[in-house]
ROSE-4610 file (N, C-alpha, C; in Angstrom, 1 decimal, always signed):
// ROSE-4610
residu = [M/M/M/S/S/S/V/V/V/V/V/V/V/V/V/L/L/L/L/L/L/S/S/S/G/G/G/R/R/R/G/G/G/S/S/S/N/N/N/L/L/L/R/R/R/A/A/A/L/L/L/V/V/V/E/E/E/A/A/A/G/G/G/I/I/I/P/P/P/V/V/V/S/S/S/G/G/G/V/V/V/I/I/I/S/S/S/N/N/N/V/V/V/A/A/A/G/G/G/A/A/A/G/G/G/G/G/G/L/L/L/A/A/A/I/I/I/A/A/A/A/A/A/A/A/A/R/R/R/G/G/G/I/I/I/P/P/P/A/A/A/Q/Q/Q/T/T/T/I/I/I/A/A/A/H/H/H/R/R/R/D/D/D/F/F/F/A/A/A/S/S/S/R/R/R/E/E/E/A/A/A/F/F/F/D/D/D/A/A/A/A/A/A/L/L/L/A/A/A/A/A/A/A/A/A/I/I/I/D/D/D/G/G/G/L/L/L/A/A/A/P/P/P/K/K/K/L/L/L/V/V/V/A/A/A/L/L/L/A/A/A/G/G/G/F/F/F/M/M/M/R/R/R/I/I/I/L/L/L/T/T/T/P/P/P/G/G/G/F/F/F/A/A/A/Q/Q/Q/R/R/R/Y/Y/Y/A/A/A/G/G/G/R/R/R/L/L/L/V/V/V/N/N/N/I/I/I/H/H/H/P/P/P/S/S/S/L/L/L/L/L/L/P/P/P/S/S/S/F/F/F/T/T/T/G/G/G/L/L/L/D/D/D/T/T/T/H/H/H/A/A/A/R/R/R/A/A/A/I/I/I/A/A/A/A/A/A/G/G/G/V/V/V/K/K/K/L/L/L/H/H/H/G/G/G/C/C/C/T/T/T/V/V/V/H/H/H/F/F/F/V/V/V/T/T/T/A/A/A/E/E/E/L/L/L/D/D/D/H/H/H/G/G/G/P/P/P/I/I/I/I/I/I/A/A/A/Q/Q/Q/A/A/A/A/A/A/V/V/V/P/P/P/V/V/V/R/R/R/G/G/G/D/D/D/D/D/D/T/T/T/P/P/P/D/D/D/T/T/T/L/L/L/A/A/A/A/A/A/R/R/R/V/V/V/L/L/L/R/R/R/E/E/E/E/E/E/H/H/H/A/A/A/L/L/L/Y/Y/Y/P/P/P/R/R/R/A/A/A/L/L/L/R/R/R/W/W/W/F/F/F/L/L/L/D/D/D/G/G/G/R/R/R/L/L/L/V/V/V/L/L/L/E/E/E/N/N/N/G/G/G/Q/Q/Q/V/V/V/R/R/R/V/V/V/K/K/K/G/G/G/G/G/G/D/D/D/A/A/A/Q/Q/Q/A/A/A/F/F/F/F/F/F/A/A/A/A/A/A]
num = [1/1/1/2/2/2/3/3/3/4/4/4/5/5/5/6/6/6/7/7/7/8/8/8/9/9/9/10/10/10/11/11/11/12/12/12/13/13/13/14/14/14/15/15/15/16/16/16/17/17/17/18/18/18/19/19/19/20/20/20/21/21/21/22/22/22/23/23/23/24/24/24/25/25/25/26/26/26/27/27/27/28/28/28/29/29/29/30/30/30/31/31/31/32/32/32/33/33/33/34/34/34/35/35/35/36/36/36/37/37/37/38/38/38/39/39/39/40/40/40/41/41/41/42/42/42/43/43/43/44/44/44/45/45/45/46/46/46/47/47/47/48/48/48/49/49/49/50/50/50/51/51/51/52/52/52/53/53/53/54/54/54/55/55/55/56/56/56/57/57/57/58/58/58/59/59/59/60/60/60/61/61/61/62/62/62/63/63/63/64/64/64/65/65/65/66/66/66/67/67/67/68/68/68/69/69/69/70/70/70/71/71/71/72/72/72/73/73/73/74/74/74/75/75/75/76/76/76/77/77/77/78/78/78/79/79/79/80/80/80/81/81/81/82/82/82/83/83/83/84/84/84/85/85/85/86/86/86/87/87/87/88/88/88/89/89/89/90/90/90/91/91/91/92/92/92/93/93/93/94/94/94/95/95/95/96/96/96/97/97/97/98/98/98/99/99/99/100/100/100/101/101/101/102/102/102/103/103/103/104/104/104/105/105/105/106/106/106/107/107/107/108/108/108/109/109/109/110/110/110/111/111/111/112/112/112/113/113/113/114/114/114/115/115/115/116/116/116/117/117/117/118/118/118/119/119/119/120/120/120/121/121/121/122/122/122/123/123/123/124/124/124/125/125/125/126/126/126/127/127/127/128/128/128/129/129/129/130/130/130/131/131/131/132/132/132/133/133/133/134/134/134/135/135/135/136/136/136/137/137/137/138/138/138/139/139/139/140/140/140/141/141/141/142/142/142/143/143/143/144/144/144/145/145/145/146/146/146/147/147/147/148/148/148/149/149/149/150/150/150/151/151/151/152/152/152/153/153/153/154/154/154/155/155/155/156/156/156/157/157/157/158/158/158/159/159/159/160/160/160/161/161/161/162/162/162/163/163/163/164/164/164/165/165/165/166/166/166/167/167/167/168/168/168/169/169/169/170/170/170/171/171/171/172/172/172/173/173/173/174/174/174/175/175/175/176/176/176/177/177/177/178/178/178/179/179/179/180/180/180/181/181/181/182/182/182/183/183/183/184/184/184/185/185/185/186/186/186/187/187/187/188/188/188/189/189/189/190/190/190/191/191/191/192/192/192/193/193/193/194/194/194/195/195/195/196/196/196/197/197/197/198/198/198/199/199/199/200/200/200/201/201/201/202/202/202/203/203/203]
x = [+0.8/+0.0/+0.9/+2.2/+3.1/+3.2/+3.7/+3.9/+5.3/+5.9/+7.3/+7.0/+7.6/+7.5/+8.8/+8.6/+9.7/+9.7/+10.8/+10.8/+12.1/+12.0/+13.2/+13.5/+12.4/+12.6/+12.2/+11.4/+11.3/+10.5/+9.6/+8.9/+7.7/+7.1/+5.8/+4.7/+4.5/+3.5/+3.8/+5.1/+5.5/+5.1/+5.3/+4.9/+3.4/+2.6/+1.1/+0.8/+1.3/+1.0/+1.3/+2.4/+2.8/+1.8/+1.6/+0.8/-0.8/-1.1/-2.5/-2.5/-1.4/-1.4/-1.1/-0.8/-0.4/+0.8/+0.9/+2.0/+3.2/+4.0/+5.1/+6.3/+6.8/+7.8/+9.2/+9.3/+10.6/+10.5/+11.5/+11.5/+12.8/+12.7/+13.9/+13.9/+15.1/+15.2/+16.3/+16.1/+17.2/+18.2/+17.9/+18.7/+19.3/+20.5/+21.2/+20.8/+20.5/+20.2/+18.8/+17.9/+16.5/+15.9/+15.1/+14.4/+13.6/+13.0/+12.2/+12.9/+14.2/+15.0/+15.1/+15.3/+15.4/+14.0/+12.9/+11.6/+11.5/+11.9/+11.9/+12.8/+14.0/+14.8/+14.3/+13.7/+13.1/+12.0/+11.4/+10.2/+10.6/+11.9/+12.4/+12.1/+11.8/+11.4/+12.8/+13.0/+14.3/+14.3/+15.4/+15.5/+16.8/+16.8/+18.1/+18.0/+19.3/+19.4/+20.0/+19.3/+19.8/+19.9/+21.1/+21.3/+21.3/+20.4/+20.2/+21.5/+22.2/+23.5/+24.5/+24.3/+25.4/+25.1/+24.2/+23.8/+24.0/+24.3/+24.6/+23.3/+22.2/+21.0/+19.8/+18.6/+17.4/+17.1/+17.3/+17.0/+17.9/+19.2/+20.1/+19.6/+19.2/+18.7/+17.4/+16.5/+15.2/+15.4/+16.3/+16.6/+17.1/+18.0/+18.4/+17.3/+16.5/+15.4/+14.4/+14.1/+13.2/+13.7/+15.0/+15.6/+15.5/+15.6/+15.5/+14.1/+13.1/+11.7/+11.3/+11.8/+11.3/+11.9/+13.1/+13.6/+12.7/+11.9/+11.0/+9.7/+9.3/+8.1/+6.8/+6.7/+5.5/+4.3/+3.1/+1.9/+1.6/+2.2/+2.0/+3.3/+3.5/+4.7/+4.0/+4.4/+3.8/+4.8/+4.6/+5.5/+5.0/+6.0/+5.6/+6.7/+6.5/+7.5/+8.8/+8.5/+9.7/+10.0/+11.1/+11.3/+12.1/+11.6/+12.2/+11.1/+11.4/+10.5/+10.9/+10.0/+10.2/+10.1/+10.8/+10.7/+9.5/+9.0/+7.8/+7.9/+9.1/+9.3/+9.1/+9.5/+9.3/+7.8/+7.1/+5.7/+5.0/+5.3/+4.7/+4.9/+6.1/+6.5/+5.6/+5.2/+4.4/+3.0/+2.5/+1.2/+0.1/-0.7/-1.9/-1.5/-0.2/+0.2/+1.3/+1.3/+2.1/+1.3/+1.4/+0.6/+1.4/+0.7/+1.5/+0.5/+1.0/+0.1/+0.8/-0.1/+0.4/-0.4/+0.4/-0.2/-0.9/-1.9/-2.9/-4.1/-5.1/-6.3/-6.1/-5.4/-5.2/-6.4/-6.4/-5.3/-4.6/-5.2/-4.5/-3.2/-2.3/-1.0/-0.2/+0.1/+1.0/+2.4/+3.4/+4.7/+5.0/+5.9/+6.4/+5.7/+6.0/+5.6/+4.0/+3.3/+1.8/+1.1/+1.6/+0.9/+1.0/+2.2/+2.5/+1.7/+1.7/+0.9/-0.5/-1.1/-2.5/-2.9/-2.1/-2.4/-2.3/-1.3/-1.1/-2.2/-2.8/-3.9/-5.2/-5.3/-6.5/-7.6/-7.2/-8.2/-8.8/-9.9/-10.6/-10.5/-10.2/-10.0/-8.7/-8.0/-6.7/-6.8/-5.7/-5.8/-4.7/-5.1/-4.2/-4.9/-4.1/-4.7/-3.9/-4.5/-3.8/-4.3/-3.3/-3.5/-2.6/-3.0/-2.2/-1.1/+0.1/+1.2/+1.2/+1.3/+1.5/+2.7/+2.9/+4.1/+4.0/+2.8/+2.6/+2.6/+3.5/+3.6/+2.3/+2.0/+0.9/-0.4/-0.6/-1.9/-2.5/-2.1/-2.7/-4.1/-4.9/-6.2/-6.3/-7.2/-7.4/-8.2/-7.6/-8.2/-9.0/-8.5/-9.2/-8.6/-9.4/-9.0/-9.5/-8.7/-9.2/-8.9/-9.9/-9.8/-9.8/-9.1/-9.2/-9.4/-10.0/-10.3/-8.9/-8.8/-7.7/-8.1/-7.4/-7.8/-7.1/-7.7/-7.1/-5.7/-5.4/-4.2/-3.2/-3.5/-2.6/-1.3/-0.1/+1.1/+1.3/+2.3/+2.5/+2.7/+3.4/+3.7/+2.4/+1.5/+0.4/-0.6/-0.7/-1.5/-0.9/+0.4/+1.0/+0.7/+0.8/+0.5/-0.9/-1.9/-3.2/-3.4/-2.8/-2.9/-2.3/-1.2/-0.4/-1.2/-2.0/-2.8/-3.9/-4.4/-5.3/-4.5/-3.3/-2.6/-2.4/-2.2/-1.9/-3.1/-4.3/-5.6/-5.9/-5.7/-6.2/-5.3/-4.0/-3.1/-3.4/-3.4/-3.6/-5.0/-6.0/-7.3/-7.3/-6.6/-6.6/-5.7/-4.6/-3.9/-4.5/-5.3/-6.1/-7.1/-7.8/-8.7/-8.0/-6.8/-6.0/-5.7/-5.2/-4.7/-5.9/-7.1/-8.3/-9.0/-8.5/-8.9/-10.3/-10.4/-11.6/-11.6/-10.4/-10.3/-10.6/-11.4/-11.7/-11.2/-10.4/-9.9/-10.5/-11.4/-12.0/-12.0/-11.5/-11.6/-11.0/-9.9/-9.2/-9.9/-10.9/-11.7/-11.5/-11.4/-11.3/-12.5/-13.0/-14.2/-13.8/-14.4/-14.3/-15.4/-15.2/-16.3/-16.9/-18.2/-18.9/-19.3/-18.8/-19.3/-18.7/-17.6/-17.0/-16.7/-16.9/-16.6/-15.1/-14.9/-13.5/-13.1/-13.9/-13.7/-14.0/-13.2/-13.3/-13.0/-13.7/-13.6/-13.3/-12.2/-11.9/-12.3/-13.3/-13.8/-12.8]
y = [-1.2/+0.0/+1.3/+1.1/+2.3/+3.1/+4.3/+5.3/+5.7/+5.8/+6.4/+7.7/+8.8/+10.1/+10.5/+11.1/+11.6/+13.1/+13.8/+15.3/+15.8/+17.2/+17.9/+19.1/+19.5/+20.8/+20.7/+21.7/+21.9/+21.0/+20.2/+19.1/+19.5/+20.7/+21.0/+20.0/+19.4/+18.5/+17.2/+16.8/+15.7/+15.8/+17.0/+17.3/+17.1/+17.6/+17.6/+16.1/+15.3/+13.9/+13.1/+13.4/+12.7/+13.2/+14.5/+15.0/+14.5/+14.1/+13.6/+12.1/+11.5/+10.1/+9.2/+9.7/+8.9/+8.1/+6.7/+5.9/+6.0/+7.0/+7.2/+6.3/+5.4/+4.5/+4.9/+5.9/+6.3/+7.6/+8.2/+9.6/+9.5/+9.9/+9.9/+11.3/+11.9/+13.1/+13.1/+13.8/+13.9/+15.1/+15.8/+17.1/+16.9/+16.8/+16.7/+18.0/+17.8/+18.9/+19.5/+18.8/+19.2/+19.3/+20.3/+20.4/+19.3/+18.6/+17.4/+16.3/+16.2/+15.1/+15.4/+16.6/+17.0/+16.7/+17.0/+16.6/+15.1/+14.3/+12.9/+12.4/+13.0/+12.6/+12.9/+14.0/+14.4/+13.5/+12.9/+12.0/+10.5/+10.2/+8.8/+8.1/+8.8/+8.2/+7.9/+6.7/+6.5/+7.4/+8.1/+9.1/+8.9/+9.2/+9.0/+10.0/+10.3/+11.1/+10.3/+10.4/+9.8/+11.0/+11.6/+12.9/+12.5/+13.2/+13.0/+13.4/+14.4/+14.8/+13.7/+12.6/+11.6/+10.6/+10.8/+9.8/+10.5/+9.6/+10.1/+10.3/+9.7/+9.8/+9.7/+10.2/+10.0/+8.6/+7.8/+6.3/+5.7/+6.1/+5.5/+6.1/+7.3/+7.8/+7.2/+7.1/+6.4/+5.0/+4.3/+2.9/+2.8/+3.7/+3.7/+4.2/+5.1/+5.5/+4.4/+3.6/+2.5/+1.5/+1.2/+0.1/+0.5/+1.8/+2.3/+2.2/+2.5/+2.4/+1.0/+0.1/-1.3/-1.9/-1.5/-2.0/-1.7/-0.6/-0.2/-0.9/-1.4/-2.1/-1.4/-0.2/+0.6/+0.2/+0.5/+0.3/+1.5/+2.7/+3.8/+4.7/+5.3/+6.4/+7.7/+8.6/+9.9/+11.0/+11.8/+12.9/+14.1/+14.7/+15.9/+17.0/+17.7/+18.7/+18.1/+17.0/+16.2/+16.9/+17.6/+18.4/+17.7/+16.5/+15.8/+15.3/+15.3/+14.7/+13.2/+12.3/+10.9/+10.3/+9.3/+8.6/+7.8/+7.6/+6.8/+5.4/+4.8/+3.5/+3.5/+4.6/+4.7/+4.9/+5.8/+5.9/+4.6/+3.8/+2.5/+1.6/+1.6/+0.6/+0.7/+2.0/+2.3/+2.6/+2.3/+2.7/+2.4/+3.3/+3.1/+3.2/+3.4/+3.6/+4.7/+5.6/+6.7/+7.9/+8.8/+10.0/+11.3/+12.4/+13.7/+14.7/+15.8/+17.0/+18.1/+18.8/+19.9/+21.2/+22.3/+23.5/+24.3/+23.6/+24.2/+23.4/+23.9/+23.2/+22.5/+21.4/+20.7/+20.5/+20.4/+20.5/+21.9/+22.9/+24.3/+24.4/+25.1/+25.4/+24.2/+23.3/+22.3/+22.9/+22.0/+22.5/+23.5/+24.5/+25.4/+26.7/+27.5/+29.0/+29.1/+28.2/+28.1/+29.3/+29.8/+30.9/+32.2/+32.5/+33.7/+33.6/+32.4/+32.2/+32.4/+31.9/+32.0/+33.5/+34.2/+35.7/+36.4/+36.1/+36.7/+36.4/+35.2/+34.8/+35.4/+35.9/+36.6/+35.6/+34.3/+33.4/+33.8/+33.5/+33.9/+32.7/+31.6/+30.4/+29.8/+29.4/+28.6/+27.5/+26.8/+25.8/+24.6/+23.4/+22.4/+21.1/+20.2/+18.9/+17.7/+16.6/+15.4/+14.4/+13.8/+13.0/+11.8/+10.8/+9.7/+10.1/+9.7/+10.0/+9.1/+9.7/+8.9/+9.5/+9.0/+9.3/+10.8/+11.3/+12.7/+13.6/+14.6/+15.4/+16.2/+16.0/+16.7/+16.4/+15.2/+14.9/+13.6/+13.1/+11.8/+12.0/+10.9/+11.0/+11.7/+12.6/+13.5/+12.7/+12.8/+12.2/+13.2/+14.4/+15.4/+16.8/+17.9/+19.2/+20.2/+21.2/+22.2/+23.6/+24.4/+25.7/+26.9/+27.9/+29.2/+30.4/+31.4/+32.6/+33.3/+33.9/+34.7/+36.2/+36.8/+38.2/+39.2/+40.4/+41.4/+41.9/+41.8/+42.2/+41.1/+39.9/+38.7/+39.0/+38.5/+38.2/+36.7/+36.3/+34.8/+34.2/+35.1/+34.6/+34.4/+35.4/+35.3/+34.3/+34.1/+33.1/+31.7/+31.6/+30.3/+29.9/+30.8/+30.5/+30.0/+30.6/+30.2/+28.8/+28.6/+27.3/+26.2/+26.5/+25.5/+25.1/+26.0/+25.6/+24.5/+24.6/+23.6/+22.3/+22.5/+21.2/+20.4/+21.1/+20.3/+19.7/+20.1/+19.3/+18.4/+18.6/+17.7/+16.5/+16.6/+15.5/+14.3/+14.6/+13.5/+12.8/+13.6/+13.1/+12.1/+12.5/+11.7/+10.4/+10.6/+9.4/+8.3/+8.9/+8.0/+7.3/+7.9/+7.2/+6.0/+6.3/+5.2/+4.1/+4.4/+3.4/+2.6/+3.2/+2.5/+1.7/+1.7/+1.0/+1.6/+2.9/+3.5/+4.2/+4.2/+4.8/+3.9/+4.2/+3.4/+4.2/+3.6/+4.2/+3.4/+4.1/+3.4/+4.4/+4.0/+4.7/+6.2/+6.2/+7.5/+8.4/+7.9/+8.8/+8.1/+8.9/+8.4/+8.8/+7.8/+8.1/+7.5/+8.0/+7.5/+6.7/+5.4/+4.6/+5.4/+5.4/+6.0/+7.4/+7.9/+9.2/+10.4/+10.3/+11.5/+12.6/+13.9/+14.9/+14.9/+15.1/+15.2/+16.6/+17.5/+19.0/+19.8/+20.8/+21.6/+23.1/+24.0/+25.4/+26.1/+26.9/+27.7/+29.1/+29.6/+31.0/+32.0]
z = [+0.0/+0.0/+0.0/-0.2/-0.1/-1.4/-1.1/-2.2/-2.2/-3.4/-3.6/-4.2/-3.7/-4.2/-4.8/-6.1/-6.8/-6.8/-6.5/-6.4/-6.7/-7.1/-7.4/-6.5/-5.7/-5.0/-3.5/-3.1/-1.7/-0.9/-1.7/-1.0/-0.3/-0.6/+0.1/-0.1/-1.3/-1.5/-0.8/-0.8/+0.1/+1.6/+2.1/+3.5/+3.6/+2.6/+2.7/+2.6/+1.8/+1.7/+3.1/+3.6/+4.8/+6.0/+6.1/+7.1/+7.0/+5.8/+5.5/+5.8/+6.2/+6.4/+5.2/+4.1/+2.9/+3.3/+3.1/+3.5/+2.5/+2.7/+1.8/+2.3/+1.5/+1.9/+1.4/+0.5/+0.0/-0.8/-0.8/-1.6/-2.5/-3.7/-4.6/-5.3/-5.3/-6.0/-7.1/-8.0/-9.1/-8.8/-7.7/-7.4/-5.9/-5.8/-4.4/-3.7/-2.4/-1.6/-1.7/-2.5/-2.7/-1.3/-1.0/+0.3/+0.7/-0.3/+0.0/+0.7/+0.4/+1.0/+2.5/+2.9/+4.4/+5.0/+4.4/+4.9/+5.2/+4.2/+4.4/+5.5/+5.6/+6.6/+8.0/+8.1/+9.4/+9.9/+8.9/+9.2/+9.2/+9.0/+9.0/+7.8/+6.7/+5.4/+4.6/+4.1/+3.3/+2.1/+1.9/+0.8/+0.1/-1.2/-2.0/-3.1/-3.6/-4.8/-6.0/-7.1/-8.4/-9.3/-9.3/-10.2/-11.6/-12.3/-13.8/-14.5/-14.0/-14.6/-14.7/-13.9/-13.8/-14.9/-15.8/-16.8/-18.2/-19.1/-20.4/-21.3/-20.9/-21.6/-20.7/-21.2/-20.4/-20.1/-21.1/-20.9/-19.8/-19.7/-18.6/-17.3/-17.2/-16.0/-15.6/-16.5/-16.2/-15.8/-16.3/-15.9/-14.5/-14.1/-12.7/-11.8/-12.2/-11.4/-11.1/-12.2/-12.1/-11.2/-11.3/-10.4/-9.0/-8.6/-7.3/-6.8/-7.7/-7.4/-7.1/-8.0/-7.9/-6.7/-6.2/-4.9/-3.8/-3.9/-2.8/-2.9/-4.1/-4.4/-4.0/-4.4/-4.1/-4.9/-4.4/-5.1/-6.1/-5.8/-6.5/-6.5/-7.7/-7.8/-8.0/-7.1/-7.2/-7.5/-8.6/-8.9/-8.1/-7.5/-6.6/-6.9/-8.0/-8.4/-8.9/-9.6/-10.2/-11.6/-11.8/-12.9/-14.0/-14.4/-15.5/-16.4/-17.7/-18.6/-18.8/-18.4/-18.3/-19.8/-20.0/-21.3/-21.4/-22.7/-22.9/-22.2/-22.3/-21.7/-20.2/-19.5/-18.1/-17.8/-18.6/-18.4/-18.5/-19.6/-19.8/-18.6/-18.2/-17.1/-15.9/-15.6/-14.4/-14.8/-15.9/-16.5/-15.5/-15.2/-14.2/-12.8/-12.5/-11.1/-11.0/-12.0/-11.9/-12.1/-11.1/-11.1/-10.8/-11.3/-11.1/-10.7/-10.1/-9.8/-10.6/-11.4/-12.3/-11.9/-11.9/-11.5/-12.5/-13.2/-14.0/-14.2/-14.8/-15.1/-16.5/-16.5/-17.8/-18.5/-19.9/-20.7/-21.0/-20.3/-20.4/-19.7/-20.4/-19.7/-19.3/-20.2/-19.9/-19.9/-19.2/-19.1/-18.0/-18.2/-17.2/-17.2/-16.1/-16.0/-16.1/-15.6/-15.8/-15.2/-14.1/-13.4/-14.2/-14.6/-15.5/-16.8/-17.3/-18.6/-18.4/-17.3/-17.0/-16.9/-16.2/-16.1/-17.4/-18.2/-19.6/-20.5/-20.4/-21.2/-20.8/-19.6/-19.1/-18.7/-18.3/-17.9/-16.5/-16.2/-14.9/-13.9/-14.4/-13.4/-13.7/-12.7/-12.8/-11.7/-11.6/-10.5/-10.7/-10.3/-10.4/-10.7/-11.2/-11.7/-11.3/-10.8/-10.5/-11.7/-12.3/-13.5/-13.6/-14.2/-14.5/-15.6/-15.4/-16.3/-17.5/-18.8/-19.9/-20.7/-21.9/-22.6/-23.1/-23.2/-23.6/-22.4/-22.5/-21.3/-20.8/-19.6/-19.0/-19.7/-20.2/-20.9/-20.5/-19.4/-19.0/-18.5/-18.4/-17.8/-16.4/-16.4/-15.2/-14.1/-12.9/-11.8/-11.0/-10.7/-10.0/-10.3/-10.1/-10.4/-9.2/-9.0/-8.0/-8.7/-8.6/-9.3/-8.3/-8.7/-7.9/-8.9/-8.4/-9.3/-9.6/-10.7/-11.0/-10.8/-9.8/-9.5/-10.3/-10.4/-11.3/-10.8/-9.5/-9.0/-8.8/-9.3/-9.1/-9.8/-9.2/-9.8/-9.9/-10.6/-10.7/-9.3/-8.4/-7.1/-6.2/-6.3/-5.4/-6.0/-7.3/-7.8/-7.5/-7.6/-7.2/-5.9/-4.9/-3.5/-3.3/-4.0/-3.8/-4.5/-5.6/-6.2/-5.4/-4.8/-3.9/-2.8/-2.1/-1.0/-1.6/-2.7/-3.2/-3.6/-4.1/-4.4/-3.1/-2.0/-0.7/-0.2/-0.6/-0.2/-1.3/-2.6/-3.6/-3.8/-3.6/-3.9/-2.9/-1.6/-0.7/-1.0/-1.3/-1.5/-2.7/-3.8/-5.0/-4.7/-4.0/-3.7/-2.9/-1.9/-1.0/-1.8/-2.8/-3.6/-4.3/-4.9/-5.6/-4.5/-3.5/-2.5/-2.0/-1.9/-1.5/-2.6/-3.8/-4.9/-5.4/-5.3/-5.7/-7.1/-7.7/-9.0/-10.1/-11.0/-12.2/-13.5/-14.3/-15.5/-16.7/-17.5/-18.6/-19.8/-20.9/-22.1/-22.0/-21.1/-21.0/-19.9/-19.3/-18.3/-17.0/-15.9/-14.5/-13.7/-13.0/-12.1/-10.7/-9.7/-8.4/-7.9/-7.5/-7.0/-5.7/-5.7/-4.6/-4.9/-6.1/-6.6/-6.0/-5.3/-4.7/-5.8/-5.4/-6.3/-6.8/-8.0/-8.6/-9.0/-8.8/-9.1/-7.9/-7.6/-6.4/-6.7/-6.1/-6.4/-5.1/-4.9/-3.8/-4.2/-3.5/-3.8/-3.4]
């Protein structure tokens, strides 16, 4: 029933998962000194660094990453600010049990700088999405989304902070659904057994 978390940065979503009771059994970072590693260490969670710069190709890095994950034998692999584009082979290896949280309402604003791009586009709603990972970047089946209003005086930083609060609530909820066997994936669509809401709005 365990989860392995992959991260590259400060680890705020890792903290949210642990504090919500998600059974994280290991943390792997591609960046030495990432803040998330310290969070794991403080909670007694095994953590390691596999630096992507040490490998000659994406395929070689992903093979080493997969070996480390398989050694922990998780039920689920969760990306939490993992700033690497994974190879199609890696995505296929963990198909149906590899998830990500992305800071936009997908399919809008895939990739980076989502908050600045949302403001520049003039959208009135922004947010975050939990989705299954596939070979196509930020396009896997959507598990759940949370939306926030975009205010007239927002900056990328203020909007990011508001979205991050929703990430910290949404990600644990979505992972719990998975661990409890409540997610059903059919024809590229995800539903939750029991009919729980999969969309949330923070006024």
